[in-house]
PyMOL Python script that loads the backbone (N, CA, C, O; Angstrom):
from pymol import cmd

cmd.read_pdbstr("""\
ATOM      1  N   MET A   1       7.889 -16.400   2.442  1.00  0.00           N
ATOM      2  CA  MET A   1       9.142 -16.706   3.104  1.00  0.00           C
ATOM      3  C   MET A   1       9.965 -17.577   2.157  1.00  0.00           C
ATOM      4  O   MET A   1       9.423 -18.458   1.489  1.00  0.00           O
ATOM      5  N   ASP A   2      11.256 -17.333   2.102  1.00  0.00           N
ATOM      6  CA  ASP A   2      12.099 -18.102   1.194  1.00  0.00           C
ATOM      7  C   ASP A   2      12.923 -19.144   1.953  1.00  0.00           C
ATOM      8  O   ASP A   2      12.699 -19.364   3.143  1.00  0.00           O
ATOM      9  N   PHE A   3      13.853 -19.771   1.284  1.00  0.00           N
ATOM     10  CA  PHE A   3      14.614 -20.888   1.857  1.00  0.00           C
ATOM     11  C   PHE A   3      15.452 -20.512   3.073  1.00  0.00           C
ATOM     12  O   PHE A   3      15.768 -21.384   3.883  1.00  0.00           O
ATOM     13  N   ASN A   4      15.823 -19.238   3.228  1.00  0.00           N
ATOM     14  CA  ASN A   4      16.625 -18.830   4.391  1.00  0.00           C
ATOM     15  C   ASN A   4      15.772 -18.315   5.543  1.00  0.00           C
ATOM     16  O   ASN A   4      16.308 -17.794   6.520  1.00  0.00           O
ATOM     17  N   GLY A   5      14.444 -18.455   5.442  1.00  0.00           N
ATOM     18  CA  GLY A   5      13.546 -18.073   6.534  1.00  0.00           C
ATOM     19  C   GLY A   5      13.194 -16.599   6.566  1.00  0.00           C
ATOM     20  O   GLY A   5      12.584 -16.134   7.529  1.00  0.00           O
ATOM     21  N   LEU A   6      13.567 -15.852   5.529  1.00  0.00           N
ATOM     22  CA  LEU A   6      13.262 -14.426   5.473  1.00  0.00           C
ATOM     23  C   LEU A   6      12.206 -14.171   4.401  1.00  0.00           C
ATOM     24  O   LEU A   6      11.865 -15.061   3.622  1.00  0.00           O
ATOM     25  N   ALA A   7      11.703 -12.956   4.375  1.00  0.00           N
ATOM     26  CA  ALA A   7      10.665 -12.601   3.408  1.00  0.00           C
ATOM     27  C   ALA A   7      11.045 -11.309   2.697  1.00  0.00           C
ATOM     28  O   ALA A   7      11.972 -10.610   3.106  1.00  0.00           O
ATOM     29  N   ASP A   8      10.323 -11.006   1.637  1.00  0.00           N
ATOM     30  CA  ASP A   8      10.475  -9.765   0.885  1.00  0.00           C
ATOM     31  C   ASP A   8       9.122  -9.044   0.897  1.00  0.00           C
ATOM     32  O   ASP A   8       8.448  -8.982  -0.131  1.00  0.00           O
ATOM     33  N   PRO A   9       8.717  -8.495   2.060  1.00  0.00           N
ATOM     34  CA  PRO A   9       7.365  -7.949   2.195  1.00  0.00           C
ATOM     35  C   PRO A   9       7.184  -6.579   1.545  1.00  0.00           C
ATOM     36  O   PRO A   9       8.131  -5.818   1.346  1.00  0.00           O
ATOM     37  N   TYR A  10       5.920  -6.306   1.226  1.00  0.00           N
ATOM     38  CA  TYR A  10       5.478  -5.003   0.747  1.00  0.00           C
ATOM     39  C   TYR A  10       4.025  -4.841   1.165  1.00  0.00           C
ATOM     40  O   TYR A  10       3.391  -5.805   1.595  1.00  0.00           O
ATOM     41  N   VAL A  11       3.488  -3.621   1.043  1.00  0.00           N
ATOM     42  CA  VAL A  11       2.106  -3.348   1.412  1.00  0.00           C
ATOM     43  C   VAL A  11       1.368  -2.846   0.182  1.00  0.00           C
ATOM     44  O   VAL A  11       1.871  -1.991  -0.547  1.00  0.00           O
ATOM     45  N   LYS A  12       0.161  -3.386  -0.047  1.00  0.00           N
ATOM     46  CA  LYS A  12      -0.724  -2.905  -1.104  1.00  0.00           C
ATOM     47  C   LYS A  12      -1.875  -2.151  -0.448  1.00  0.00           C
ATOM     48  O   LYS A  12      -2.462  -2.629   0.522  1.00  0.00           O
ATOM     49  N   LEU A  13      -2.196  -0.970  -0.979  1.00  0.00           N
ATOM     50  CA  LEU A  13      -3.304  -0.164  -0.474  1.00  0.00           C
ATOM     51  C   LEU A  13      -4.344  -0.013  -1.571  1.00  0.00           C
ATOM     52  O   LEU A  13      -4.015   0.269  -2.723  1.00  0.00           O
ATOM     53  N   HIS A  14      -5.607  -0.206  -1.196  1.00  0.00           N
ATOM     54  CA  HIS A  14      -6.719  -0.049  -2.135  1.00  0.00           C
ATOM     55  C   HIS A  14      -7.705   0.933  -1.528  1.00  0.00           C
ATOM     56  O   HIS A  14      -8.137   0.761  -0.388  1.00  0.00           O
ATOM     57  N   LEU A  15      -8.060   1.957  -2.282  1.00  0.00           N
ATOM     58  CA  LEU A  15      -9.046   2.935  -1.851  1.00  0.00           C
ATOM     59  C   LEU A  15     -10.382   2.528  -2.461  1.00  0.00           C
ATOM     60  O   LEU A  15     -10.539   2.541  -3.682  1.00  0.00           O
ATOM     61  N   LEU A  16     -11.347   2.166  -1.615  1.00  0.00           N
ATOM     62  CA  LEU A  16     -12.636   1.642  -2.071  1.00  0.00           C
ATOM     63  C   LEU A  16     -13.768   2.612  -1.774  1.00  0.00           C
ATOM     64  O   LEU A  16     -13.646   3.342  -0.791  1.00  0.00           O
ATOM     65  N   PRO A  17     -14.839   2.688  -2.518  1.00  0.00           N
ATOM     66  CA  PRO A  17     -15.013   1.975  -3.780  1.00  0.00           C
ATOM     67  C   PRO A  17     -14.175   2.616  -4.887  1.00  0.00           C
ATOM     68  O   PRO A  17     -13.843   3.800  -4.839  1.00  0.00           O
ATOM     69  N   GLY A  18     -13.854   1.815  -5.858  1.00  0.00           N
ATOM     70  CA  GLY A  18     -13.097   2.281  -7.006  1.00  0.00           C
ATOM     71  C   GLY A  18     -12.242   1.170  -7.563  1.00  0.00           C
ATOM     72  O   GLY A  18     -11.458   0.557  -6.839  1.00  0.00           O
ATOM     73  N   ALA A  19     -12.389   0.908  -8.847  1.00  0.00           N
ATOM     74  CA  ALA A  19     -11.662  -0.188  -9.466  1.00  0.00           C
ATOM     75  C   ALA A  19     -10.513   0.301 -10.340  1.00  0.00           C
ATOM     76  O   ALA A  19      -9.773  -0.515 -10.890  1.00  0.00           O
ATOM     77  N   CYS A  20     -10.347   1.619 -10.482  1.00  0.00           N
ATOM     78  CA  CYS A  20      -9.309   2.113 -11.384  1.00  0.00           C
ATOM     79  C   CYS A  20      -7.921   1.999 -10.740  1.00  0.00           C
ATOM     80  O   CYS A  20      -7.787   1.927  -9.518  1.00  0.00           O
ATOM     81  N   LYS A  21      -6.919   1.984 -11.579  1.00  0.00           N
ATOM     82  CA  LYS A  21      -5.541   1.824 -11.123  1.00  0.00           C
ATOM     83  C   LYS A  21      -5.101   2.960 -10.182  1.00  0.00           C
ATOM     84  O   LYS A  21      -4.235   2.758  -9.331  1.00  0.00           O
ATOM     85  N   ALA A  22      -5.688   4.138 -10.335  1.00  0.00           N
ATOM     86  CA  ALA A  22      -5.336   5.286  -9.489  1.00  0.00           C
ATOM     87  C   ALA A  22      -5.712   5.057  -8.029  1.00  0.00           C
ATOM     88  O   ALA A  22      -5.193   5.740  -7.146  1.00  0.00           O
ATOM     89  N   ASN A  23      -6.612   4.101  -7.760  1.00  0.00           N
ATOM     90  CA  ASN A  23      -7.031   3.804  -6.391  1.00  0.00           C
ATOM     91  C   ASN A  23      -6.158   2.741  -5.723  1.00  0.00           C
ATOM     92  O   ASN A  23      -6.443   2.321  -4.601  1.00  0.00           O
ATOM     93  N   LYS A  24      -5.092   2.303  -6.408  1.00  0.00           N
ATOM     94  CA  LYS A  24      -4.218   1.265  -5.869  1.00  0.00           C
ATOM     95  C   LYS A  24      -2.788   1.794  -5.763  1.00  0.00           C
ATOM     96  O   LYS A  24      -2.252   2.358  -6.717  1.00  0.00           O
ATOM     97  N   LEU A  25      -2.187   1.605  -4.604  1.00  0.00           N
ATOM     98  CA  LEU A  25      -0.794   1.984  -4.389  1.00  0.00           C
ATOM     99  C   LEU A  25      -0.054   0.818  -3.749  1.00  0.00           C
ATOM    100  O   LEU A  25      -0.672  -0.058  -3.144  1.00  0.00           O
ATOM    101  N   LYS A  26       1.276   0.806  -3.884  1.00  0.00           N
ATOM    102  CA  LYS A  26       2.108  -0.264  -3.326  1.00  0.00           C
ATOM    103  C   LYS A  26       3.412   0.343  -2.824  1.00  0.00           C
ATOM    104  O   LYS A  26       4.006   1.200  -3.479  1.00  0.00           O
ATOM    105  N   THR A  27       3.849  -0.110  -1.654  1.00  0.00           N
ATOM    106  CA  THR A  27       5.127   0.346  -1.109  1.00  0.00           C
ATOM    107  C   THR A  27       6.277  -0.337  -1.843  1.00  0.00           C
ATOM    108  O   THR A  27       6.075  -1.258  -2.635  1.00  0.00           O
ATOM    109  N   LYS A  28       7.463   0.129  -1.565  1.00  0.00           N
ATOM    110  CA  LYS A  28       8.652  -0.561  -2.049  1.00  0.00           C
ATOM    111  C   LYS A  28       8.787  -1.880  -1.295  1.00  0.00           C
ATOM    112  O   LYS A  28       8.313  -2.007  -0.166  1.00  0.00           O
ATOM    113  N   THR A  29       9.424  -2.844  -1.911  1.00  0.00           N
ATOM    114  CA  THR A  29       9.686  -4.132  -1.275  1.00  0.00           C
ATOM    115  C   THR A  29      10.902  -4.003  -0.368  1.00  0.00           C
ATOM    116  O   THR A  29      11.938  -3.473  -0.771  1.00  0.00           O
ATOM    117  N   VAL A  30      10.765  -4.493   0.860  1.00  0.00           N
ATOM    118  CA  VAL A  30      11.895  -4.529   1.799  1.00  0.00           C
ATOM    119  C   VAL A  30      12.433  -5.959   1.767  1.00  0.00           C
ATOM    120  O   VAL A  30      11.759  -6.893   2.200  1.00  0.00           O
ATOM    121  N   ARG A  31      13.611  -6.116   1.270  1.00  0.00           N
ATOM    122  CA  ARG A  31      14.168  -7.448   1.010  1.00  0.00           C
ATOM    123  C   ARG A  31      14.784  -8.092   2.264  1.00  0.00           C
ATOM    124  O   ARG A  31      15.361  -7.416   3.117  1.00  0.00           O
ATOM    125  N   ASN A  32      14.640  -9.408   2.339  1.00  0.00           N
ATOM    126  CA  ASN A  32      15.315 -10.259   3.329  1.00  0.00           C
ATOM    127  C   ASN A  32      15.085  -9.839   4.773  1.00  0.00           C
ATOM    128  O   ASN A  32      16.038  -9.616   5.520  1.00  0.00           O
ATOM    129  N   THR A  33      13.814  -9.730   5.167  1.00  0.00           N
ATOM    130  CA  THR A  33      13.514  -9.365   6.549  1.00  0.00           C
ATOM    131  C   THR A  33      12.172  -9.946   6.993  1.00  0.00           C
ATOM    132  O   THR A  33      11.286 -10.195   6.176  1.00  0.00           O
ATOM    133  N   LEU A  34      12.046 -10.152   8.282  1.00  0.00           N
ATOM    134  CA  LEU A  34      10.763 -10.501   8.881  1.00  0.00           C
ATOM    135  C   LEU A  34      10.215  -9.331   9.691  1.00  0.00           C
ATOM    136  O   LEU A  34       9.129  -9.419  10.264  1.00  0.00           O
ATOM    137  N   HIS A  35      10.978  -8.225   9.735  1.00  0.00           N
ATOM    138  CA  HIS A  35      10.599  -7.041  10.504  1.00  0.00           C
ATOM    139  C   HIS A  35      10.762  -5.796   9.631  1.00  0.00           C
ATOM    140  O   HIS A  35      11.646  -4.976   9.878  1.00  0.00           O
ATOM    141  N   PRO A  36       9.914  -5.656   8.612  1.00  0.00           N
ATOM    142  CA  PRO A  36      10.086  -4.542   7.672  1.00  0.00           C
ATOM    143  C   PRO A  36       9.714  -3.189   8.274  1.00  0.00           C
ATOM    144  O   PRO A  36       8.820  -3.086   9.113  1.00  0.00           O
ATOM    145  N   VAL A  37      10.417  -2.162   7.826  1.00  0.00           N
ATOM    146  CA  VAL A  37      10.101  -0.770   8.141  1.00  0.00           C
ATOM    147  C   VAL A  37      10.082  -0.042   6.804  1.00  0.00           C
ATOM    148  O   VAL A  37      11.081  -0.041   6.086  1.00  0.00           O
ATOM    149  N   TRP A  38       8.960   0.575   6.464  1.00  0.00           N
ATOM    150  CA  TRP A  38       8.851   1.234   5.163  1.00  0.00           C
ATOM    151  C   TRP A  38       9.181   2.715   5.239  1.00  0.00           C
ATOM    152  O   TRP A  38       9.913   3.219   4.387  1.00  0.00           O
ATOM    153  N   ASN A  39       8.673   3.414   6.214  1.00  0.00           N
ATOM    154  CA  ASN A  39       8.928   4.845   6.359  1.00  0.00           C
ATOM    155  C   ASN A  39       8.691   5.576   5.029  1.00  0.00           C
ATOM    156  O   ASN A  39       9.517   6.383   4.602  1.00  0.00           O
ATOM    157  N   GLU A  40       7.572   5.288   4.390  1.00  0.00           N
ATOM    158  CA  GLU A  40       7.199   5.893   3.111  1.00  0.00           C
ATOM    159  C   GLU A  40       5.903   6.673   3.271  1.00  0.00           C
ATOM    160  O   GLU A  40       5.092   6.380   4.149  1.00  0.00           O
ATOM    161  N   THR A  41       5.721   7.649   2.427  1.00  0.00           N
ATOM    162  CA  THR A  41       4.460   8.359   2.330  1.00  0.00           C
ATOM    163  C   THR A  41       3.880   8.070   0.950  1.00  0.00           C
ATOM    164  O   THR A  41       4.510   8.348  -0.071  1.00  0.00           O
ATOM    165  N   LEU A  42       2.683   7.516   0.931  1.00  0.00           N
ATOM    166  CA  LEU A  42       1.996   7.236  -0.327  1.00  0.00           C
ATOM    167  C   LEU A  42       0.854   8.232  -0.452  1.00  0.00           C
ATOM    168  O   LEU A  42       0.114   8.463   0.504  1.00  0.00           O
ATOM    169  N   THR A  43       0.714   8.827  -1.644  1.00  0.00           N
ATOM    170  CA  THR A  43      -0.276   9.873  -1.847  1.00  0.00           C
ATOM    171  C   THR A  43      -1.213   9.508  -2.989  1.00  0.00           C
ATOM    172  O   THR A  43      -0.777   9.163  -4.087  1.00  0.00           O
ATOM    173  N   TYR A  44      -2.503   9.592  -2.709  1.00  0.00           N
ATOM    174  CA  TYR A  44      -3.517   9.433  -3.745  1.00  0.00           C
ATOM    175  C   TYR A  44      -3.760  10.806  -4.362  1.00  0.00           C
ATOM    176  O   TYR A  44      -4.081  11.759  -3.652  1.00  0.00           O
ATOM    177  N   CYS A  45      -3.609  10.908  -5.661  1.00  0.00           N
ATOM    178  CA  CYS A  45      -3.817  12.177  -6.368  1.00  0.00           C
ATOM    179  C   CYS A  45      -5.248  12.266  -6.873  1.00  0.00           C
ATOM    180  O   CYS A  45      -5.848  11.261  -7.252  1.00  0.00           O
ATOM    181  N   GLY A  46      -5.786  13.475  -6.874  1.00  0.00           N
ATOM    182  CA  GLY A  46      -7.121  13.692  -7.420  1.00  0.00           C
ATOM    183  C   GLY A  46      -8.257  13.302  -6.500  1.00  0.00           C
ATOM    184  O   GLY A  46      -9.404  13.232  -6.940  1.00  0.00           O
ATOM    185  N   ILE A  47      -7.969  13.045  -5.232  1.00  0.00           N
ATOM    186  CA  ILE A  47      -9.002  12.685  -4.260  1.00  0.00           C
ATOM    187  C   ILE A  47      -9.277  13.913  -3.397  1.00  0.00           C
ATOM    188  O   ILE A  47      -8.372  14.447  -2.757  1.00  0.00           O
ATOM    189  N   THR A  48     -10.526  14.351  -3.384  1.00  0.00           N
ATOM    190  CA  THR A  48     -10.889  15.509  -2.581  1.00  0.00           C
ATOM    191  C   THR A  48     -11.216  15.085  -1.146  1.00  0.00           C
ATOM    192  O   THR A  48     -11.416  13.904  -0.862  1.00  0.00           O
ATOM    193  N   GLU A  49     -11.265  16.061  -0.264  1.00  0.00           N
ATOM    194  CA  GLU A  49     -11.635  15.777   1.132  1.00  0.00           C
ATOM    195  C   GLU A  49     -13.045  15.195   1.180  1.00  0.00           C
ATOM    196  O   GLU A  49     -13.314  14.295   1.976  1.00  0.00           O
ATOM    197  N   GLU A  50     -13.939  15.693   0.345  1.00  0.00           N
ATOM    198  CA  GLU A  50     -15.304  15.169   0.287  1.00  0.00           C
ATOM    199  C   GLU A  50     -15.311  13.703  -0.164  1.00  0.00           C
ATOM    200  O   GLU A  50     -16.072  12.893   0.366  1.00  0.00           O
ATOM    201  N   ASP A  51     -14.459  13.365  -1.147  1.00  0.00           N
ATOM    202  CA  ASP A  51     -14.348  11.973  -1.597  1.00  0.00           C
ATOM    203  C   ASP A  51     -13.915  11.059  -0.458  1.00  0.00           C
ATOM    204  O   ASP A  51     -14.387   9.927  -0.354  1.00  0.00           O
ATOM    205  N   MET A  52     -13.024  11.543   0.392  1.00  0.00           N
ATOM    206  CA  MET A  52     -12.477  10.711   1.465  1.00  0.00           C
ATOM    207  C   MET A  52     -13.542  10.266   2.469  1.00  0.00           C
ATOM    208  O   MET A  52     -13.402   9.215   3.094  1.00  0.00           O
ATOM    209  N   TYR A  53     -14.591  11.049   2.626  1.00  0.00           N
ATOM    210  CA  TYR A  53     -15.673  10.661   3.536  1.00  0.00           C
ATOM    211  C   TYR A  53     -16.450   9.456   3.023  1.00  0.00           C
ATOM    212  O   TYR A  53     -17.126   8.772   3.791  1.00  0.00           O
ATOM    213  N   ARG A  54     -16.350   9.198   1.714  1.00  0.00           N
ATOM    214  CA  ARG A  54     -17.083   8.086   1.104  1.00  0.00           C
ATOM    215  C   ARG A  54     -16.183   6.911   0.757  1.00  0.00           C
ATOM    216  O   ARG A  54     -16.648   5.938   0.165  1.00  0.00           O
ATOM    217  N   LYS A  55     -14.922   6.980   1.107  1.00  0.00           N
ATOM    218  CA  LYS A  55     -13.955   5.945   0.725  1.00  0.00           C
ATOM    219  C   LYS A  55     -13.492   5.158   1.949  1.00  0.00           C
ATOM    220  O   LYS A  55     -13.599   5.623   3.084  1.00  0.00           O
ATOM    221  N   THR A  56     -12.982   3.971   1.694  1.00  0.00           N
ATOM    222  CA  THR A  56     -12.413   3.101   2.722  1.00  0.00           C
ATOM    223  C   THR A  56     -11.043   2.648   2.254  1.00  0.00           C
ATOM    224  O   THR A  56     -10.874   2.295   1.087  1.00  0.00           O
ATOM    225  N   LEU A  57     -10.074   2.653   3.138  1.00  0.00           N
ATOM    226  CA  LEU A  57      -8.739   2.160   2.823  1.00  0.00           C
ATOM    227  C   LEU A  57      -8.648   0.709   3.242  1.00  0.00           C
ATOM    228  O   LEU A  57      -8.904   0.362   4.395  1.00  0.00           O
ATOM    229  N   ARG A  58      -8.281  -0.138   2.290  1.00  0.00           N
ATOM    230  CA  ARG A  58      -8.146  -1.565   2.590  1.00  0.00           C
ATOM    231  C   ARG A  58      -6.735  -1.989   2.291  1.00  0.00           C
ATOM    232  O   ARG A  58      -6.390  -3.157   2.470  1.00  0.00           O
TER     233      ARG A  58
END
""", "prot")
cmd.dss("prot")
cmd.show_as("cartoon", "prot")
cmd.util.cbc("prot")
cmd.orient("prot")
C-alpha cells in the first residue's frame, strides 16, 4: 500500500514441483486499487495432462 492508501497488486503463480522459470507466471500489475480485477488467462506451455496430475498450483 502506498501513501494514498492504494496498492499496485499482481498475482504470482508457481507450478510445483519445479524450479525452472517456465513453472512461474505473473499477471499484469493493476495500479492504484484495493479491488483488482485481472481478467487474464495465463498458460503454462509444455505441460501435459499427465504432468498436471503430479503438479500443484501455488
